[in-house]
C-alpha positions as CSV (number, residue, x, y, z in Angstrom):
1,M,235.7,26.9,154.2
2,N,238.9,28.6,153.2
3,K,242.0,27.1,151.7
4,C,242.1,23.4,152.7
5,D,245.6,22.8,154.1
6,F,244.7,19.5,155.5
7,T,244.7,16.5,153.2
8,R,242.7,13.3,153.6
9,R,245.8,11.3,153.3
10,T,247.5,13.1,156.2
11,F,244.3,12.9,158.2
12,L,244.1,9.1,157.8
13,K,247.7,8.6,158.5
14,K,247.9,10.6,161.6
15,T,244.6,9.9,163.4
16,G,244.8,6.2,164.4
17,L,241.1,7.1,164.8
18,F,239.7,3.7,163.8
19,A,241.9,1.8,166.3
20,S,240.8,4.1,169.0
21,A,237.1,4.1,168.1
22,S,236.4,0.9,170.0
23,V,237.4,2.5,173.3
24,L,235.5,5.8,172.9
25,P,233.1,6.3,175.7
26,F,229.6,6.4,174.1
27,D,227.8,7.5,177.3
28,L,229.0,11.1,177.2
29,L,226.6,13.6,178.7
30,S,224.3,15.2,176.1
31,N,223.4,18.8,176.3
32,S,219.7,19.5,175.8
33,Y,218.2,22.0,173.5
34,P,214.7,23.1,172.9
35,S,213.3,20.5,170.5
36,D,211.4,22.9,168.3
37,D,214.2,25.0,166.9
38,L,217.4,24.6,164.8
39,L,219.7,24.4,167.8
40,S,218.2,21.1,168.9
41,Q,220.3,19.5,166.1
42,L,223.2,21.9,166.1
43,G,226.0,20.8,163.8
44,L,229.7,21.3,163.4
45,Q,231.7,21.5,160.1
46,L,234.6,19.1,160.8
47,Y,237.0,21.4,159.0
48,T,237.0,23.5,162.2
49,V,238.8,20.8,164.2
50,R,240.8,19.2,161.3
51,E,244.2,19.5,163.0
52,T,243.2,18.5,166.6
53,L,241.3,15.5,165.1
54,A,244.5,14.4,163.5
55,E,246.6,14.8,166.6
56,K,244.1,13.6,169.3
57,P,241.1,12.0,167.7
58,Q,239.5,10.6,170.9
59,E,239.7,13.9,172.8
60,T,238.4,15.8,169.8
61,L,235.4,13.6,169.3
62,E,234.6,13.7,173.0
63,A,234.9,17.5,172.9
64,I,232.4,17.7,170.0
65,R,230.0,15.5,171.8
66,N,230.4,17.2,175.2
67,A,229.8,20.6,173.5
68,G,226.4,19.4,172.4
69,Y,226.8,19.0,168.7
70,K,224.3,16.5,167.3
71,Q,225.6,16.3,163.8
72,I,228.7,16.7,161.7
73,E,229.3,18.0,158.2
74,L,232.4,16.5,156.6
75,F,234.8,18.6,154.6
76,D,235.6,15.8,152.2
77,S,233.2,13.1,151.2
78,Q,236.0,10.6,151.0
79,L,236.0,10.4,154.8
80,L,232.5,8.9,154.9
81,P,233.6,5.2,155.1
82,Q,236.1,5.9,157.8
83,L,234.1,8.3,160.0
84,H,230.4,7.5,159.6
85,S,230.2,4.5,161.9
86,V,232.5,6.1,164.5
87,L,230.3,9.2,164.7
88,K,227.1,7.1,164.6
89,G,228.4,5.2,167.6
90,L,228.7,8.5,169.4
91,G,225.2,9.5,168.6
92,I,226.4,12.1,166.1
93,A,224.7,12.2,162.7
94,V,226.3,12.9,159.4
95,N,223.6,14.7,157.3
96,S,225.9,16.7,155.0
97,T,229.2,16.5,153.3
98,H,231.3,18.7,151.2
99,F,233.1,17.1,148.2
100,L,236.2,18.0,146.1
101,S,235.0,20.6,143.7
102,P,237.1,19.3,140.8
103,L,234.9,16.2,140.8
104,L,232.3,18.5,139.3
105,T,234.4,21.0,137.4
106,G,236.9,18.5,136.1
107,N,239.7,21.0,136.7
108,W,242.3,19.4,139.0
109,E,245.2,21.8,138.4
110,P,244.2,24.6,140.9
111,M,243.6,22.1,143.7
112,E,247.0,20.4,143.0
113,A,248.6,23.8,143.0
114,F,247.3,24.2,146.6
115,G,249.3,21.0,147.5
116,L,246.4,18.6,147.5
117,S,246.3,15.3,145.8
118,R,243.8,13.9,143.4
119,P,241.7,11.0,144.7
120,P,242.0,7.5,143.2
121,A,241.0,7.4,139.6
122,D,237.9,5.4,140.4
123,Y,236.6,8.0,142.8
124,T,234.4,9.8,140.3
125,L,231.6,12.3,140.9
126,Q,229.1,9.5,140.4
127,K,230.9,7.3,142.9
128,A,231.0,10.1,145.4
129,I,227.3,10.7,145.0
130,D,226.4,7.0,145.3
131,Q,228.5,6.7,148.4
132,A,226.8,9.7,150.0
133,A,223.5,8.1,149.3
134,E,224.8,4.7,150.7
135,Y,225.6,6.4,154.0
136,E,222.3,8.2,154.0
137,V,223.7,11.7,153.8
138,S,221.1,14.2,152.9
139,Y,223.2,17.0,151.4
140,F,226.1,16.9,149.0
141,I,227.8,20.4,149.0
142,F,230.0,22.1,146.4
143,P,232.5,23.9,148.6
144,F,234.7,26.3,146.7
145,L,235.6,27.6,143.3
146,F,239.3,28.2,143.0
147,P,240.5,31.7,142.0
148,E,241.9,30.5,138.7
149,E,238.4,29.2,137.7
150,R,236.6,32.5,138.4
151,G,235.8,34.5,135.3
152,G,233.0,36.7,134.1
153,L,229.3,36.0,134.6
154,D,229.3,33.6,131.6
155,S,231.7,31.3,133.6
156,Y,229.2,31.3,136.4
157,K,226.3,30.5,134.0
158,A,228.4,27.5,132.8
159,L,229.0,26.5,136.5
160,A,225.3,26.7,137.1
161,E,224.6,24.3,134.3
162,Q,227.2,21.9,135.8
163,L,225.4,22.2,139.1
164,N,222.1,21.5,137.6
165,Q,223.4,18.4,135.9
166,T,224.9,17.2,139.2
167,G,221.8,18.1,141.0
168,E,219.9,15.7,138.7
169,L,222.4,12.9,139.6
170,C,221.9,13.6,143.2
171,Q,218.1,13.7,142.9
172,E,218.1,10.3,141.3
173,V,219.6,8.7,144.5
174,G,217.5,10.8,146.9
175,I,220.1,13.4,148.1
176,Q,220.2,17.2,147.6
177,L,223.0,19.1,146.0
178,G,224.0,22.4,147.6
179,Y,226.4,25.3,146.9
180,H,228.5,26.9,149.7
181,N,229.4,30.5,149.3
182,H,232.3,32.7,150.2
183,S,232.6,36.4,149.6
184,F,233.8,36.5,146.0
185,E,230.4,35.4,144.7
186,L,229.0,38.8,146.0
187,Q,231.4,40.9,144.0
188,P,229.5,43.4,141.7
189,M,230.0,42.4,138.1
190,D,228.4,43.8,135.0
191,G,225.3,45.1,136.9
192,S,224.9,41.8,138.7
193,S,227.1,39.4,140.7
194,P,228.2,35.7,140.5
195,M,225.8,34.9,143.3
196,K,222.8,36.5,141.5
197,T,223.8,34.5,138.4
198,L,224.0,31.2,140.3
199,L,220.7,31.9,142.0
200,A,219.0,32.7,138.7
201,E,220.6,30.0,136.6
202,T,220.3,27.0,139.0
203,D,217.1,25.1,139.2
204,P,215.6,25.4,142.7
205,A,214.4,21.8,142.5
206,L,218.0,20.6,141.9
207,V,220.3,23.1,143.7
208,C,220.0,24.6,147.2
209,F,222.4,26.9,149.0
210,E,224.4,26.6,152.1
211,L,224.8,30.2,153.2
212,D,227.9,31.1,155.2
213,V,226.9,34.2,157.3
214,F,230.5,35.3,157.9
215,W,231.3,35.5,154.2
216,I,228.0,37.3,153.5
217,S,229.0,39.9,156.1
218,V,232.5,40.2,154.8
219,A,231.1,41.0,151.4
220,G,229.1,43.9,152.9
221,H,225.7,42.3,153.3
222,D,223.5,41.8,156.3
223,P,223.2,38.0,156.8
224,A,219.7,38.0,158.3
225,E,218.4,40.2,155.5
226,Y,220.1,38.0,152.9
227,I,218.5,34.9,154.4
228,R,215.0,36.5,154.3
229,S,215.6,37.7,150.7
230,H,216.4,34.2,149.5
231,A,214.4,32.1,151.9
232,D,213.3,29.8,149.2
233,R,216.8,28.7,148.2
234,I,218.7,28.5,151.5
235,Q,218.5,25.1,153.3
236,L,221.7,25.1,155.4
237,L,223.8,27.7,157.2
238,H,227.4,28.1,158.4
239,F,227.7,30.0,161.6
240,K,231.0,31.7,162.4
241,D,231.5,35.2,163.9
242,K,233.5,38.1,162.5
243,K,236.0,40.1,164.5
244,E,235.3,43.8,164.9
245,G,237.3,45.7,162.3
246,A,237.7,42.7,160.0
247,P,238.1,43.9,156.4
248,Q,235.4,43.9,153.8
249,T,236.8,41.9,150.9
250,Y,235.9,39.6,148.0
251,R,239.2,37.7,148.3
252,A,238.4,35.1,150.9
253,I,241.8,33.6,150.9
254,T,243.4,36.8,152.2
255,M,241.4,37.1,155.4
256,P,243.6,37.5,158.5
257,P,243.2,34.4,160.7
258,D,241.9,36.3,163.7
259,S,239.0,37.6,161.6
260,F,237.3,34.2,162.4
261,Q,235.8,34.2,165.9
262,P,233.6,31.8,168.0
263,V,229.9,32.5,167.6
264,G,229.0,35.2,170.0
265,S,232.5,36.6,170.2
266,G,232.3,39.0,167.3
267,V,230.0,41.5,165.7
268,L,227.3,39.4,163.9
269,N,223.8,39.5,165.3
270,F,223.1,35.8,165.7
271,A,219.8,36.2,167.5
272,E,218.5,38.0,164.4
273,I,220.2,35.6,162.0
274,L,218.7,32.6,163.9
275,K,215.2,34.3,163.8
276,A,215.6,34.7,160.0
277,A,216.7,31.1,159.6
278,Q,213.7,29.8,161.5
279,E,211.4,32.0,159.4
280,A,213.0,30.7,156.2
281,N,212.7,27.1,157.4
282,V,216.4,26.4,157.2
283,Q,217.0,22.7,157.8
284,H,220.5,22.6,159.3
285,V,223.0,24.9,161.0
286,F,226.7,24.1,161.2
287,V,229.2,26.0,163.3
288,E,232.5,26.5,161.4
289,Q,235.6,28.5,162.3
290,D,238.2,28.4,159.6
291,A,241.1,29.4,161.9
292,S,241.5,29.1,165.7
293,D,244.4,28.9,168.2
294,D,242.2,26.6,170.3
295,P,239.5,25.0,168.3
296,L,238.1,22.7,171.0
297,A,237.6,25.6,173.3
298,D,236.1,27.7,170.6
299,I,233.6,25.1,169.5
300,A,232.4,24.9,173.1
301,K,232.1,28.7,173.3
302,S,230.1,28.8,170.1
303,S,227.7,26.1,171.3
304,E,227.4,27.6,174.8
305,Y,226.5,31.0,173.3
306,L,223.9,29.6,170.9
307,R,222.3,27.7,173.7
308,S,222.0,31.0,175.6
309,L,219.9,32.7,172.9
């Protein structure tokens, strides 16, 4: 996920989602997948359709269901009480959610500088974890480290310790903490990289990784090879395609919007990535497209392409 320009407050104010939920058609046609591979439970990161969901919630949820997505990953755990029952009624599971990173780091200033508001004072990290467990979410994902918080390798060692501590809290209530990467974690640094530090310093029993194949490629690595090299740590994947000629960069926030493409419309080899994912026993795949002129059409393109593999 890139810069979140879509606040929970705006979302709840604009959707009218909960009033419309009672009239959603729950008998929408399901697309069938082979039952023995990852695509049988293909997921969508809801950030992809954040704006259309706010403007036309019923049409958006129908489009998600019609495109064959079987599960959703939320971009903000605060949305669980509002969306969980609606999605369940559509037969769409919520197995994973991102959460506001300052809940873990304690550093709210960078997020507020992005124009986002703090949650209510009683919405603590522990409350967010307990709520995720209450709604039977399996994965609780740290989504993004703000640029102002990125330092040398020692800062990532400190972050790894915070992740381990949070992983213990998650383990106590039966959920799994995960870390979602961008490209900045792959930047070479003092003979290593932030990602190597996070992998080395986090406890495999407490912290897994949600690998975003787009950002791995943007950082100059082959996604399938990276999955195979770290098969014991990666439990979830984000699938989005990369436009030919997209720049290699460690500054995720500067990517041109058209760099993000529907799966199958760019240069990434998803047949090989999927093969590596299955070999690595990855548990969930979520399509995500950070920027799109027509997100409902694009999520359908991504699903259709993956079903053709």
